[in-house]
C-alpha positions as CSV (number, residue, x, y, z in Angstrom):
1,G,0.0,0.0,0.0
2,Q,0.9,3.6,-0.3
3,R,2.6,5.7,2.4
4,V,3.3,9.3,2.9
5,Y,7.1,9.9,3.5
6,M,8.2,13.0,5.2
7,R,11.9,13.9,5.2
8,I,13.3,15.6,8.3
9,S,16.5,17.4,7.6
10,P,19.0,17.9,10.6
11,Q,18.3,21.6,10.9
12,R,14.5,20.9,11.2
13,E,14.9,18.2,13.8
14,Q,13.5,20.4,16.6
15,P,10.8,19.8,19.1
16,A,8.8,22.8,17.9
17,V,8.9,21.7,14.3
18,L,7.9,18.2,15.1
19,E,5.1,19.4,17.4
20,S,3.7,21.5,14.5
21,L,4.1,18.6,12.2
22,K,2.1,16.3,14.5
23,R,-0.7,18.9,14.9
24,L,-0.8,19.3,11.1
25,I,-1.0,15.5,10.5
26,A,-3.7,15.1,13.2
27,G,-5.8,17.7,11.5
28,H,-5.7,15.8,8.2
29,G,-6.7,12.3,9.2
30,G,-7.1,9.8,6.4
31,P,-6.1,6.4,5.1
32,L,-2.4,6.5,4.5
33,P,0.3,5.7,7.1
34,V,3.0,8.3,7.6
35,V,6.7,7.5,7.7
36,L,9.3,10.0,9.0
37,Y,12.7,9.8,7.5
38,Y,15.5,11.4,9.6
39,E,18.4,12.5,7.3
40,R,20.8,12.9,10.2
41,T,20.6,9.3,11.3
42,Q,19.2,7.9,8.1
43,K,16.5,6.1,10.0
44,S,12.8,5.8,9.1
45,L,10.1,5.9,11.7
46,G,6.6,4.7,11.0
47,L,4.0,6.7,12.9
48,S,1.2,4.9,14.7
49,D,-2.3,4.6,13.2
50,Q,-3.5,7.7,14.9
51,Y,-1.3,9.7,12.6
52,K,-2.6,8.4,9.3
53,V,-3.3,11.2,6.7
54,K,-5.3,12.1,3.7
55,P,-2.9,13.6,1.2
56,S,-3.9,16.9,-0.4
57,P,-2.1,19.7,-2.1
58,E,-2.9,22.0,0.9
59,L,-1.5,19.5,3.4
60,F,1.7,19.0,1.3
61,A,2.2,22.8,0.9
62,R,1.9,23.2,4.7
63,I,4.4,20.3,5.3
64,E,6.9,21.9,2.9
65,E,6.5,25.2,4.8
66,L,7.6,23.3,7.9
67,L,10.1,20.8,6.5
68,G,11.4,22.5,3.3
69,K,10.9,21.9,-0.4
70,E,10.3,18.4,-1.7
71,S,10.2,17.1,1.9
72,V,7.1,15.0,1.4
73,K,6.0,12.3,-1.1
74,V,3.6,9.5,-1.5
75,K,5.0,6.2,-2.6
């Protein structure tokens, strides 16, 4: 199945950014699991089912505001 991958660059690995990201995800509930990829450690973290999302251009634009350009994709 498809998943939404969000790339966290080292300079964005901050509690405030991750807190905003969580709130954003929680406000866009849907069918797809979310996987966070941390560039610094090159580790992927699958989020629990309470953080599944419904992809939308609006959501992806907001994520890119938080995490930077091309930080989110569905695959």
